[in-house]
C-alpha positions in Angstrom: 0.1 -0.3 0.0 2.9 2.8 -0.6 3.8 2.1 2.7 7.6 3.4 3.8 9.3 1.7 6.8 13.3 2.8 7.2 15.6 0.6 9.2 19.3 1.9 8.9 20.3 5.6 7.7 23.6 6.6 8.8 26.0 3.7 9.4 29.3 4.4 9.0 31.3 1.4 9.8 34.9 -0.2 9.1 36.1 -3.3 10.2 39.9 -4.0 9.8 41.9 -7.6 10.2 41.8 -10.0 13.0 39.0 -7.7 14.4 35.6 -9.0 15.1 33.4 -6.1 15.8 29.7 -7.6 17.0 26.8 -5.7 16.4 24.3 -4.1 19.8 21.3 -3.1 20.3 17.1 -4.1 20.8 15.7 -6.9 18.9 13.9 -4.5 15.9 16.4 -2.1 15.3 18.2 -3.7 12.7 21.4 -5.8 13.0 19.9 -8.6 10.7 18.8 -6.2 8.1 22.3 -4.5 8.2 24.1 -7.9 8.4 22.1 -8.9 5.0 23.3 -5.7 3.2 26.8 -6.6 3.9 26.4 -9.6 2.0 24.6 -8.2 0.1 21.1 -10.2 0.3 19.5 -6.8 0.7 20.2 -4.4 -2.2 21.2 -1.2 -0.1 19.3 2.8 -1.6 22.8 5.0 -1.5 25.6 5.0 -0.1 28.7 1.9 -0.5 29.6 -1.8 1.1 33.3 -1.5 0.2 34.4 -5.0 0.0 39.3 -5.5 -0.1 38.5 -8.4 -3.0 41.4 -9.6 -4.9 43.4 -6.8 -4.2 40.7 -4.4 -4.8 37.5 -2.5 -3.4 34.2 -3.6 -4.6 30.9 -2.3 -3.5 28.3 -4.1 -2.2 26.2 -2.1 -3.2 26.1 -1.2 -6.3 28.5 -4.7 -8.0 26.9 -7.3 -10.5 25.5 -10.1 -9.5 27.6 -12.3 -10.6 30.6 -10.0 -9.1 28.5 -10.3 -5.5 28.9 -14.4 -5.9 32.2 -14.2 -6.6 33.1 -11.7 -3.5 31.0 -14.9 -1.6 33.0 -17.5 -2.7 36.4 -15.6 -2.2 36.0 -13.9 -0.1 32.7 -12.5 2.3 31.2 -15.7 4.0 28.7 -15.9 5.9 27.4 -18.5 9.2 22.5 -17.9 9.3 20.8 -20.0 11.9 19.3 -22.1 10.1 20.5 -24.5 7.8 20.1 -24.3 4.6 21.5 -27.4 2.4 20.5 -29.4 -0.5 18.5 -32.2 0.3 19.6 -36.1 1.3 23.3 -35.2 1.1 25.3 -36.5 3.7 27.2 -34.0 6.0 30.5 -34.5 5.4 29.9 -34.0 1.8 27.7 -30.6 2.5 31.1 -29.3 4.5 33.6 -30.7 2.2 31.9 -29.2 -0.8 32.7 -26.0 -0.4 36.9 -26.7 -0.4 35.6 -28.6 -3.2 34.4 -25.8 -4.9 37.4 -23.6 -4.4 39.4 -26.5 -6.4 40.9 -28.3 -3.6 41.2 -31.9 -4.6 37.8 -34.0 -2.6 39.7 -36.2 -0.4 41.8 -33.1 0.7 38.4 -31.3 1.0 36.7 -34.5 2.9 39.7 -35.3 5.4 39.5 -31.1 6.0 36.2 -31.0 6.5 35.9 -34.4 8.4 38.3 -32.3 11.6 36.7 -29.3 11.4 33.1 -31.8 11.9 34.2 -33.1 14.7 36.1 -30.5 16.3 32.9 -29.4 16.2 32.0 -32.3 18.5 29.9 -34.3 15.8 31.3 -37.8 15.2 32.6 -39.8 12.7 28.4 -42.0 13.3 27.5 -38.4 11.7 28.9 -37.3 8.4 27.3 -40.2 6.0 24.0 -38.6 7.1 22.2 -35.5 5.7 21.5 -32.6 8.1 18.1 -33.2 8.4 18.4 -35.8 10.5 19.8 -33.8 13.4 19.4 -31.3 16.1 18.5 -28.2 16.0 21.8 -27.6 18.0 23.7 -30.3 15.7 22.2 -27.6 12.5 23.6 -25.3 14.0 27.7 -27.2 14.3 27.0 -28.6 10.9 26.1 -24.7 9.3 29.5 -23.7 11.1 31.8 -26.0 9.7 30.2 -24.8 6.6 30.6 -21.3 6.7 34.9 -22.1 9.1 35.7 -24.8 6.0 36.3 -21.8 3.2 39.0 -19.6 4.9 37.0 -15.8 4.2 38.7 -12.9 5.7 36.3 -11.8 5.7 33.5 -13.9 7.5 29.7 -12.2 9.3 27.9 -14.4 11.9 24.8 -14.2 12.9 24.2 -15.6 15.6 26.8 -18.3 15.6 25.4 -20.3 19.5 22.3 -19.6 20.0 21.4 -23.4 19.7 24.6 -24.6 21.6 24.9 -26.1 25.0 28.4 -24.9 26.8 30.5 -26.7 26.0 30.5 -25.9 22.0 30.1 -22.5 22.8 33.8 -22.9 23.8 34.7 -24.4 21.0 33.0 -21.8 18.4 34.4 -19.1 20.6 38.1 -20.9 20.3 37.4 -21.0 16.6 35.7 -17.4 16.4 40.1 -16.4 18.2 41.6 -18.9 16.0 39.9 -16.8 13.0 41.2 -13.7 14.7 44.7 -14.5 14.5 45.0 -16.0 11.3 43.4 -12.3 10.7 40.1 -12.5 9.2 37.6 -9.4 10.1 34.4 -11.0 11.8 30.8 -9.3 11.8 29.3 -11.0 14.0 25.7 -10.6 15.8 25.9 -12.5 19.4 23.0 -11.7 22.3 24.7 -14.4 24.4 26.4 -12.1 26.8 29.6 -14.0 27.8 30.2 -15.0 24.1 30.2 -11.3 23.0 32.5 -10.3 26.2 34.6 -13.1 25.2 34.4 -12.1 20.6 34.4 -8.6 21.2 37.0 -6.5 19.7 34.0 -3.6 20.0 30.6 -3.2 19.7 29.2 -1.5 17.4 25.5 0.8 18.7 23.1 0.0 16.1 19.9 2.5 17.2 16.6 2.4 16.2 15.3 4.3 12.6 12.6 6.9 12.7 10.5 8.8 10.5 9.7 12.3 11.7 6.6 13.0 13.0 
């Protein structure tokens, strides 16, 4: 009906290599919208989203779809809260495919995937089973394996520990710290205060936007 709902205005965010910035703010402020805009799922109406991709800056806000896909493949990883994969494909193959599509030999990719799944406490007996049959926490850990395995220089994490118990939360915190040590730039949404304090180098407040009366 022509209604216009402003969500994000005046965002000025820089994230450096080896830094984890956690988006903070109340529910509905636009944190997930900002995350999806950074990934190119939502198209920004104005401004720029500059990503360093293979030695040059690419503006996600204006880039052609093929360029955005190339940035996602090689530079910009995203871990959402929910696992969305091809049905009836085994867990190991789902995770390994993230490397195979980048040119890693299948055997090496599967070995790396298996090691990462084991680190995330997904036992070998589940590796050949499609993850649609898994619990919510197991599916989230498979999603994390897919997101971390490629070693993207930039990683977006949307509630990476929301469905996890204390033991697995600690594993993910260690993985995030390892990624930062390798120079990965991370933007995260994290409502778990303990996890947020463990991973955040700084908080970036997202303030709800209101239309002028």
